[in-house]
C-alpha positions, 0 to 999 in steps of 0.5 A: 457449189453450183449444181451440175447438170447430169448430162454427157457434158459433165462426163466429158469435162471429167474425162478431159480434166483427168487426162490433162492432169495425167499429161501434165505430170506424166507426159513429155513435152519433147514427144510429138505424140504427147504434144499432139494428144494434149493439143487435140484435147485442148482444141476439142474443149475450145471448139466445144466452147465456141460452138456453145458461144455462137449457138447460145450466147449471141446478144439480142438484136434490139439492145442498141449499144448493148448489142454492138458491145456484145458483137465487138466482144465476140469478134475479138474473142473469136480472134483470140481463140483462133490465135490459140487454136493456130498456136496449138497446131504449130506447137505440135512440132518442134526442131532441136538443133543441139546435136547439129550444133555439136557436130558443127562445132566439132568439125570447126575445131578440127579445122584449127585456124582454117575456118571462115572469119566472122565480123562482129557488129555491135550496134549502138545508139545512145548507150553509156560506156558501162553498158557498151564495154561489157559487150565489146570486151566479151566480143573480144574474148570470143573463142574463135580464131578469126573474129573482127569486132566492129562498133557501129556508132549511130550518134557519132561519139568521139569518146567511143571512137577513142575507146574503140581505138584503145581497145583495138576494135574497129569503129564505124559511124555515118553522117545521119541516122537514116533508116535507124538500126537497119541503116546503121547495119548497112553502113557497117556492111559497106565499111567492113566489106572494104577492110575485113569482109568476113563471110559471116556477120555476128550482130549484137545489140549494144547491151548483149554480151556474147559467150565465148563459144557463140561462134563455134556453136552457131557457125556449124548450122550453116552446113545444112544439106537439106536447106539453104541456111542464110541466118542462124538466130539464138535466143535473147537472155537477160541478166537483169529482171524485166520490169514486170518480174522486178516490180512484182518481186518475182525475179527468181520465181517468174520468167520474163515474157519472152521465154515462151516465145524463144523457148517454145514458139521459135523451135516450133516455127523452126520445124516449119522453116519459118523461125525469124530473126529477133535483132540481136545475137544472130549470125548471117551470111554476108553473101546472102544479105548482100544479094538481098540488098542489105538489111531491109529498111521498110519497117521499124522492125528490121529483124523479122523483115530480114528473115522474110526478105531472105526467104524470098531469095530462098534462104532459111532462118534456123533457130539454135535454142541455146543461151549464148549471150546475155543482155539487159532487159528494159529498165522501166515499165514505160520502156517495156511498153514502148518496146512492145508498141514498136514491135507491134507497129513493125509487124503491121508495117511488114504485113502492109509492104508490097514485098511483105509476106501477105502481099509479096511473092516467093512465100510459102503458104506456111510462111504466110500462115505463121506471119498471120499468127504473129499478127494475130498475137497483137490483135488479141490485145484489144480483147484483154482491155474488153475483158477488164472493162466489161464488168464496169460497163455492166454495173453502170450501163447495164451492157452485158458483154457475155449473155450467159448464166453463171451455171452455163459458163461454169459448164462451158467456159471454165473447162477450156480456160483451165484446160488452156492454162494447164496446156500452156503450163505443160507445153511451155515446160513451166514458163507460163503461169495464170495471172502473171502471164496475163499481167505481162499482156495487160500492162502493154495492152492499152499502148498496143491497142492505140498503136494498132488503131494509129497504124491502121490510119498511118502505118508509115512515117511514124517516129519511135523511141529506142529502148533506153538501157543502163539508166539510173533506176535508184528511185521508185517511179510511179507511172501515174497515167497507168496507175490511174487507169487500173486504179479507176477500173478497180474502184469502179468494178468493186463499187458496182459489185458491192452495190449489187451484192447488197440487193437481190442478184440476178444470174447476170449479177452473179456472173459479173461479181465473179468476173469483177473479182478476177478482173480486180486481181488482174488490174491490181497486179498490173497496177503494182507492175506499173510502179517501178521499184528502185534497182541497185546502183551497182552493176547487176550481181551474178551468183558466183559460188567459188572459193577465194582468198583475201589479203589485207593488213590483218593477213591472208585467209580463205573466203568464198564468193556469193555474188560477183559483178564488174564493179564489186562482189559479195563474200560469205562471212568467215573468220578471215573476212570478219577481221577486215573492218568496213572501209578497209582495203583488201585484195581478193583473188578471182580465178582467171583474173588474179588479185583484184583490189577492193574495199569493204563497203558493208556487212550483214547477215547475208555477207560482206559487200566489196567495191572493186578498185582496180586498174583498167586491165584488171577491170577488162579481164574481170568483165570478160570473166564475169560475162563468160558465165551464164547468170542463174539468178533470173528464173528460167522456169516458173515457181508458182508458189513462190511467185504467188507469195511474191505477188501477195507481198507486193499487194500487201496481202501476206501476213508475217509467218505465212506458210509457204504452202504450194511452193511447188508446181504440182499442188498449184496446177492440181488446184487449178485443174480440179477447180474446173470441176469444183466451179462447174458444180462437182455435184452429181445431183440431177436437175428436177424434172417438171411435175406431170400436172397442169395448174390452170392460170385462173379458177373458172369459179370466182374469176371476177372477184377482188384480188386475194391477199395473204391473210393470217388466221388472226385476221381470218377469225373475227370471233374473239372467243374462237381466237382464244380457242385456236391460240390455246389449241396451237399451244396445247394440242398433243398431235401438233406437239408430235409434229413440232418434235419431229420438225426439231428432230429433223433440224437436229439431224440436218445440223449433224449432217451439215457438220460433215462439211467441216473438218473434225478437230479433236484431241487423242491420246494413248498410253501403252506398255509392250514387249518388242522382239527382233532378230535385226542386228545393229545395222538393220540386217537379220542375223542368226543370233537369238532374238532380243526382246525389250519392254517399254512404255509408249505415250502418244498425244495428238491434236488436229484434223482427225477426219475430213472428207474432201468432197470433190464429187458432192457426196457429202454435199448431196447428203447435207442437201438431202437432210436439209430438204427432209428438215424443210419437209418436217417444218412444212408438215408442222405448218400444215398441221397448224393450218389443219388445226386452225381449220378443225378448231374453227369448224368445230366451233362453228358446228357448236354454234350451229348446234346451239342455234338448232337446239334453241330452234328445237326448244322454241318448237317444243314450247310452241307445240306444248302451248298448242297441246295445252290448248287442245286439252282445254278444248277437249274438256270443253267438248270442242275437239276429239280424243284423236286430235288431242293425241295428235297434238301430244305426238307433236310435243313428243317429236319436238322433245326428241329433237331437243334431246338430239341437239343437246347431245350434239352440243355436248359432243361438240364441247367434248370434241373441242376439248380434245382439239384445244387440249384442255376442257372448254367452258360449258357456255362456249359458243353461246355468247355470239348469236347465230348466224353472226359471222365468226370468220371473214370471207376469202376473196374470190378473185383467186389465181391458181398459183396460190396453191404454190403456198400450201405448206402440205405441197411445200412439204411434199416437194421438199421430199422430192428434193430430198429424194433427188439429193439421194440420187446425187449421193448414190452417183457420187459413190461411183467416184473416188472418195478423198479423206484428209487427216492432219495431226501433230503432237508428241510421242515418247517413252516417258510421260514427263517428256511427252511434250518436249521439243525433241519428242514432237511428231506430226502426220498428214494422210491423204486417203483415196477410196474407190470400191471396184467390186461391190456385187451391184450394191452401188447400182442397186442403191442408185436404182432404189434412190431413183425409184424413191424419187419417182414415188416422191414425185408421184406423191407430190403430183397426187397432192397437187391434184388433191389440192386442185380438187379441194380448192375447186370444190370449195369454190364451186360450193361457195358459188352455189351456196350463196343463191341457195341461202338467198332462196332458203331465206326467202322461203323461211320468210314466206313460211313465217308469214304463212304460219302467222296467218294460219295461227290468226285464222285458228284463233278466229275459228276460221281454220282448224288446229292441224292446218296451223300445226302443219304450217308451223312444222314446215316452218321449223324444217326450213328454219333448221335447213337454213341454219344447216346451210349457213353452217355449210357455208361457214365451214366451206369458207374455212375449208377454202381458207385451208385449201389455199394454204391458210396464212400463205407461206412467202416461199411458193411451192415449185408449181406454176400456171399452165404446167410450167416446170418447177424451179431447179 
């Protein structure tokens, strides 16, 4: 999980998501106040996103095509958001006309036959009789005294004319097809005026069969005292699954695309008096449409144009949201797409007309605004294509449509997305579902976008295709052009993402990997939807739960219907049905129809299939009866779990026996809304603030040297003997073993803490014996009789998830991170101890070698002084010198002997110190093999950037403790929020051990626990304060460690730069004194100088030689210290400090 910034924004997200969950499960969509509140919350989060999008994510101006793409994406995104915000405003109101329809129907029925007549116009173009007959027969069966059925044939078919004559309905045709459906309606308007001239006209498409009560339910709404109602529209309902539902196997779990429009948007538009005609299943006043010049012909969508034409004459379109007719949905995806393209073209055409709602007169501002809203619906389709294409553009062209980090998008982008999903699911009353809702838009997006572009070039005079209904769909049809597009997108996105995952990923890569995953799911669903699955060859079957009787050669028996259609049925298996063999004839009784001849065509576990073989009169009665029953097999509300499983079935992702979890709506919606917090971080650990310490970009000393490179201690140490000592010390040093044990301990603690991220799975059992006393009677009622007791055994065995904390607020995660940081600190402490040990052993060894050199120098001086003293003794015996001079020479010998013993002691102490550091005794001749001052360590390059301090293990350890303290704050903050625990076990419960695991004694339990302390007397607040102070102390310690590291390194560099000239000067001085001593000794031998002049020269030379060795040791030790101060071998991962006071990594 990403870390979440501890700012007020997170609290806003938490509050909004919490309110959303409450409203989804407790608010009522039919209450205006609830709609306004939920809509306001959703709009608030969307506006916050827009503000962030415009302020923080605009593309740079110098990216060329990348800049253009970024702005195009932004423009269409803002159009989509504006459409969403406008939808939220419109959905704050709604109108329900059920009560008005009830009152109107009651008044009409009271009038008996004294009611206005209704002409029924059935518009047909190329439909077969199997489609048309259902509508014609259902129209004849309408329950209303004065109904005149007119079939308006726009292809002049003689067989249809003969059929209409046989059925006793009016038939109208015209010589051409001018103005398409509007022209056909106007022809019917003229011809019916001469014969029936009913004041009201019911318009039906050829495939929409009306219910018997449609006229009574609708006609009463025209009696409106507040407004002039010229047209009453009812929704379109389909008795077959649309192609998206069918191809995704979601007929019974996912609603067709238009349910949201009909059931949610149209009632909202009706509240503003701007509901509009949808082309079928509506009744219009003849005088109103005639006064308006007939049905308008300027657009391929005469339906919405009709509403806005009537609006100019003061008439209102009213919406009655009742299922009063059933029709056929588009049979194939291509027909589905062509239908949407035609609607898009018609909407644009009406907008461009001189008398349209954008340019014409007589329209209110609200009417124009609602039309713009409908126009924007189509303008959002290009944005869908941009969303799908964006990942591929990023992977192969480096073009970012969205300039933001994953963390920022999780913070600002996810909340409005999930909030919008929750709002639409709630406001649509379970008619919208993520993925499925978007797929219905994606499938048609390319064609609609193409229509928009072409309409902007030539909006009028374009041919269009009529939606084919009732075609043969018995074979699988792959629409390769669409499948190829979505398949290519999937392949391109996945290949690009896999290539990025294989290397080091930037923030943009991470965001686009997530984007690729989501777009791939969408494209896969769209691809599946573009493969038309075969449909049954028989008529669409409707669920029909009714008792019946069957008679055959085997006799008469009872049976029960499961499904029924005009050409057949399915009976549930029963004894009477089972006696009839496949292929045998029988009669089956249908209520309101009578006995219907049939043949058994098949039998399965689901029932017995029948094919009807009846005459035309029985067939007509059967069709009228079937289509008087609203079908219930096509979903009207979403079943999220079942829809998701259906999609996985289609995609081949589901395995046999997969549990149907999330079968209800509540679990899935909860998951979606809680995801905004999970993906935003669900971790209350605050970001680390920069350390209050500045690091120079370059050291003042040594700025001109060669660049430094990492150097392991084996390369730094050039002395084989010293390498051996260091290797032994690293293996045997006791202090280092302490650090190693502490590091292993911290790692073990971290592993134990990390296990809390996963559920504890275990096995538990118990056995008990006890006495139970009860005063309950046999019916569970307390009685006055004496209590009865019983003694029994109880055996229990259970296995499963014993305990698991659902870490919604990051308490466990913060604890794991804290333990991990502490383990990292211990590892770094061990590395720092190793580095320090290498330095200590090196310095001890160098000191030993220097002391051996000083010892050799002292012994040489002692030998020289002894020789000189012996010479003085011989001279005294010969009378060539005084006793004073002899005593002075002997004192010089004694001084040299004292110094020799001092260095012997120091060498012995050096050996003992090495023994402790190495962890075992070292040889007595250690440090004697290599002559002084031959180098034991390499030079450290002097061109050192200050950022090398980032690699010191002691600084890494100190910063890891800062991170651990910071994670402690996250855990302390999470304690203020609820904790959720899950237990899920199953096993056996029995009073007999032998039957403990038998099938009849199985038991299971699932417990979701929630805990939130309310009054703890300040414990949590005190704990938070303590952790904050612990962080402050850790940060101060880290800053002090950085300052100390700066001081140590600077001092070492300063010393290095000044020791070199000192050594050069000291070497020159020693060389000069060596010549002086030699000259003095020669002059003494030649009698030109006394003894003590030469002794003084020799003593001065000894002092300078000793100082020279000490300076050499000081330089060597300083080199080792510089190596240590820069981090020894230098870790690959730097500590989070940077030059010029830059902030640490977060």
